[in-house]
C-alpha positions as CSV (number, residue, x, y, z in Angstrom):
1,M,-1.1,-2.8,-9.3
2,N,-1.2,-6.7,-8.3
3,P,-4.9,-7.9,-8.0
4,K,-4.0,-9.9,-4.7
5,V,-2.4,-6.7,-3.3
6,L,-5.9,-4.8,-3.7
7,K,-7.5,-8.2,-2.6
8,K,-5.2,-8.4,0.8
9,L,-6.1,-4.1,1.3
10,R,-9.7,-4.8,1.0
11,D,-9.6,-7.3,3.3
12,A,-7.4,-4.9,5.7
13,G,-9.9,-2.3,5.5
14,F,-8.2,0.2,3.7
15,F,-11.4,0.9,2.1
16,K,-13.8,1.0,4.9
17,E,-14.2,4.5,4.8
18,D,-14.6,5.3,1.2
19,K,-16.8,2.5,-1.2
20,S,-16.7,4.7,-4.2
21,Q,-13.3,3.2,-5.2
22,F,-14.9,-0.2,-5.9
23,F,-15.8,-1.3,-9.6
24,G,-17.1,-4.6,-10.2
25,G,-16.5,-5.7,-6.4
26,M,-13.0,-5.1,-6.3
27,P,-11.3,-1.9,-4.9
28,S,-9.7,0.5,-7.6
29,E,-6.3,1.0,-6.7
30,P,-5.7,3.9,-4.8
31,H,-3.6,6.7,-5.2
32,L,0.0,6.9,-4.4
33,E,-0.5,10.1,-2.1
34,T,-3.2,8.1,-0.7
35,L,-1.4,5.2,0.5
36,V,1.4,7.3,1.8
37,A,-1.3,9.4,3.6
38,A,-2.8,6.1,4.7
39,C,0.2,5.5,6.5
40,K,0.5,8.8,8.2
41,D,4.2,9.6,10.4
42,D,4.7,5.8,10.0
43,F,6.0,6.0,6.2
44,F,10.0,6.8,6.4
45,G,10.7,7.1,2.5
46,L,10.4,5.3,-1.0
47,R,13.6,4.0,-3.1
48,K,14.0,2.0,-6.4
49,N,16.7,-0.4,-6.1
50,E,17.9,-2.5,-9.1
51,K,14.5,-4.4,-9.6
52,R,12.2,-3.5,-7.0
53,W,10.7,-0.5,-5.1
54,M,10.9,-0.8,-1.4
55,A,8.8,1.7,1.1
56,F,10.2,2.2,4.3
57,H,8.5,2.7,7.9
58,T,12.1,2.5,9.6
59,P,15.5,1.5,7.7
60,E,15.3,-2.4,9.3
61,K,11.7,-2.4,8.5
62,S,10.7,-2.2,4.9
63,V,8.6,-3.8,1.9
64,S,9.1,-4.3,-1.5
65,G,6.4,-4.4,-4.7
66,D,6.9,-4.1,-8.8
67,T,5.4,-0.7,-8.4
68,P,5.6,2.4,-5.9
69,S,2.1,2.1,-4.8
70,E,2.1,-1.5,-4.3
71,A,5.2,-0.8,-2.0
72,V,3.5,1.6,-0.3
73,A,0.4,-0.6,0.0
74,L,2.1,-3.5,1.0
75,L,3.9,-1.0,3.8
76,W,0.2,0.0,5.1
77,I,-0.7,-3.7,5.1
78,K,2.3,-4.7,7.2
79,L,1.6,-2.1,10.2
80,Y,-2.1,-1.6,10.1
81,D,-3.2,-5.1,9.2
82,K,-4.1,-6.6,12.7
C-alpha cells in the first residue's frame, strides 16, 4: 500500500484503537479483512477493472486503488474521515 494512503488512514483515525500496528512512527499495512470489517455494512464490493481495483459503497460511490487493500482503505477514508 502506498505510504501516503497509510498516512491518510492514520490521520483519519483508523489506528486509534490498536497502536500495536505502528512501526517506526508509521502504521503497518492492515489486512484486507480488517479494512473490509472496518467499513461495516457500508462495504458493497470489490472488483478489478483493466488496471485498478475498485471498492464500492454503492454502485455510484466508489474509489480506486492500485491494490485491493488500498482501494478499501480509500473507501474507509471516504466514508468515515470527517
